[in-house]
C-alpha positions as CSV (number, residue, x, y, z in Angstrom):
1,X,62.7,-33.2,-10.5
2,X,59.2,-34.5,-10.2
3,X,59.9,-36.1,-7.2
4,X,61.0,-32.8,-5.4
5,X,57.8,-30.9,-6.8
6,X,55.0,-33.2,-5.4
7,X,56.3,-33.2,-1.8
8,X,56.6,-29.4,-2.0
9,X,53.2,-29.0,-3.6
10,X,51.5,-31.4,-0.9
11,X,53.1,-29.2,2.0
12,X,52.2,-25.7,0.1
13,X,48.6,-26.9,0.0
14,X,48.7,-27.7,3.7
15,X,50.3,-24.5,4.8
16,X,47.6,-22.6,2.6
17,X,44.6,-24.5,4.2
18,X,46.0,-24.0,7.5
19,X,46.6,-20.2,7.0
20,X,42.9,-19.9,5.6
21,X,41.5,-21.9,8.5
22,X,43.3,-19.8,11.1
23,X,42.0,-16.6,9.5
24,X,38.5,-18.0,9.4
25,X,38.4,-19.0,12.9
26,X,40.1,-15.4,14.0
27,X,37.3,-13.4,12.2
28,X,34.7,-15.7,13.8
29,X,36.0,-14.7,17.2
30,X,36.0,-11.1,16.5
31,X,32.3,-11.4,15.1
32,X,31.2,-13.0,18.2
33,X,32.9,-10.6,20.6
34,X,31.2,-7.7,18.7
35,X,27.8,-9.1,18.8
36,X,28.4,-9.5,22.5
37,X,29.2,-6.0,22.8
38,X,26.3,-4.9,21.0
39,X,23.6,-6.2,23.5
40,X,23.8,-7.6,27.1
41,X,20.3,-8.8,26.8
42,X,20.0,-11.9,28.7
43,X,16.9,-14.4,27.7
44,X,16.0,-17.0,30.1
45,X,12.7,-19.0,30.6
46,X,12.1,-20.8,33.3
47,X,9.5,-23.6,33.6
48,X,6.0,-22.1,34.4
49,X,7.4,-18.7,34.5
50,X,5.0,-15.9,34.1
51,X,5.9,-13.1,32.0
52,X,5.4,-9.3,33.0
53,X,3.7,-6.8,30.4
54,X,6.8,-5.6,28.8
55,X,7.9,-9.3,28.6
56,X,5.0,-10.5,27.0
57,X,5.7,-7.9,24.3
58,X,8.6,-9.7,23.6
59,X,7.6,-13.3,24.2
60,X,10.2,-14.4,26.6
61,X,11.7,-13.4,29.9
62,X,14.0,-10.2,29.2
63,X,16.8,-8.9,31.4
64,X,19.0,-6.0,30.5
65,X,21.7,-5.5,33.7
66,X,23.2,-2.3,32.3
67,X,19.8,-0.5,32.8
68,X,19.7,-1.6,36.5
69,X,22.9,-0.4,37.5
70,X,23.6,2.2,40.0
71,X,22.9,5.9,38.3
72,X,25.4,8.9,38.8
73,X,23.5,11.5,40.8
74,X,20.7,9.2,42.4
75,X,19.0,10.9,45.2
76,X,17.6,9.2,48.3
77,X,15.8,12.7,49.6
78,X,12.9,14.0,47.9
79,X,13.0,18.1,48.4
80,X,10.0,19.4,46.3
81,X,7.9,21.7,48.4
82,X,5.2,24.0,47.6
83,X,7.8,26.6,46.9
84,X,9.5,24.8,44.1
85,X,9.4,26.1,40.5
86,X,8.0,24.5,37.3
87,X,11.6,23.6,36.3
88,X,12.3,21.7,39.8
89,X,8.9,19.6,39.5
90,X,9.5,18.5,35.7
91,X,13.2,17.6,36.8
92,X,12.0,15.5,39.5
93,X,9.2,14.1,37.5
94,X,11.8,13.2,34.6
95,X,14.2,11.5,37.3
96,X,11.3,9.5,38.5
97,X,10.8,7.9,35.3
98,X,14.2,6.3,35.1
99,X,13.4,3.6,37.2
100,X,10.9,2.6,34.6
101,X,12.6,3.1,31.3
102,X,15.3,2.0,29.2
103,X,17.7,4.7,27.8
104,X,21.1,4.7,26.4
105,X,22.0,7.2,29.2
106,X,20.4,8.0,32.5
107,X,21.7,10.9,34.7
108,X,20.1,11.4,38.2
109,X,17.1,9.4,39.6
110,X,14.6,9.8,42.4
111,X,12.4,7.0,43.6
112,X,8.8,7.1,42.2
113,X,6.6,6.5,45.0
114,X,3.0,7.2,45.6
115,X,4.0,9.8,48.5
116,X,6.2,11.7,45.8
117,X,3.7,11.5,43.2
118,X,0.9,12.6,45.4
119,X,3.1,15.6,46.7
120,X,3.9,16.7,43.3
121,X,0.4,16.3,42.0
122,X,-1.1,18.5,45.0
123,X,1.7,21.3,44.4
124,X,0.7,21.4,40.4
125,X,-3.2,21.8,41.3
126,X,-2.4,25.0,43.3
127,X,0.0,26.1,40.4
128,X,-0.2,28.3,37.3
129,X,2.9,26.6,35.6
130,X,3.2,26.8,32.0
131,X,2.7,23.0,31.5
132,X,0.6,22.6,34.2
133,X,-2.3,20.5,32.3
134,X,0.4,18.4,30.4
135,X,1.9,17.4,34.0
136,X,-1.1,16.9,35.9
137,X,-2.3,14.6,33.0
138,X,0.9,12.3,33.3
139,X,0.7,12.4,37.1
140,X,-2.9,11.5,37.0
141,X,-1.8,8.1,35.1
142,X,0.7,7.6,37.5
143,X,-1.7,7.9,40.6
144,X,-3.8,5.3,39.0
145,X,-0.6,3.1,38.4
146,X,-0.9,3.3,34.5
147,X,2.5,3.2,33.3
148,X,1.5,1.7,29.7
149,X,2.9,5.3,28.3
150,X,6.0,5.6,30.8
151,X,8.4,5.9,27.7
152,X,6.3,8.7,26.0
153,X,5.7,10.2,29.6
154,X,10.0,10.5,30.2
155,X,10.3,11.8,26.4
156,X,7.8,14.4,27.0
157,X,9.6,15.8,29.9
158,X,13.1,15.3,28.5
159,X,11.9,17.3,25.6
160,X,10.4,20.1,27.8
161,X,13.7,20.0,29.4
162,X,15.8,20.5,26.0
163,X,16.9,17.0,26.2
164,X,19.7,15.8,23.9
165,X,20.9,12.6,25.1
166,X,19.2,9.9,27.0
167,X,15.7,9.4,25.0
168,X,14.1,6.6,26.5
169,X,13.4,3.6,23.9
170,X,11.6,1.0,26.3
171,X,9.8,0.1,29.4
172,X,12.0,-1.8,32.0
173,X,10.4,-5.3,32.9
174,X,9.2,-5.5,36.7
175,X,12.4,-7.5,37.8
176,X,14.6,-4.8,36.2
177,X,12.8,-2.1,38.1
178,X,13.0,-4.0,41.1
179,X,16.7,-4.3,40.9
180,X,17.3,-0.5,39.8
181,X,15.1,0.6,42.7
182,X,17.7,-2.0,44.9
183,X,20.8,-0.4,43.6
184,X,19.8,3.3,43.6
185,X,17.6,3.9,46.5
186,X,18.1,1.0,49.1
């Protein structure tokens, strides 16, 4: 009787160890795939590679491909004119920020060019819009290529429009912005 129990015990222990190992490996794969889903940020650093201002904040080369993809509603045409109302001006300014900010959801985009900024600035100078001073303040920074507060600018425009989803959380890197422009306006 003892001879039969000993081999059975060994086989039983081996089965338990194999089962436990299987579940540990299976759960490790799940955790790994869940962490991959949470972030698609790619970090790379090449020898002698310089970081832009956004990357310096993190201390490494940063690339978030989900922020550079084609945006539904991106417009290549700029149709603002002197007869445009305040709502249209705010909408276009908001859409121009999309090439420079990270947000969970972006709907629409208009390329932020010097000409587009100048046209809106000139229209605002002649206007009596409710948010004129705030909008001119934002555009003045943009005219000077000062985008250090672009996330705040986006969120201010977004709030004026009654934004619910798509709050900006960070600024895009130079590389990300170039790719966004290429994917949406070229």
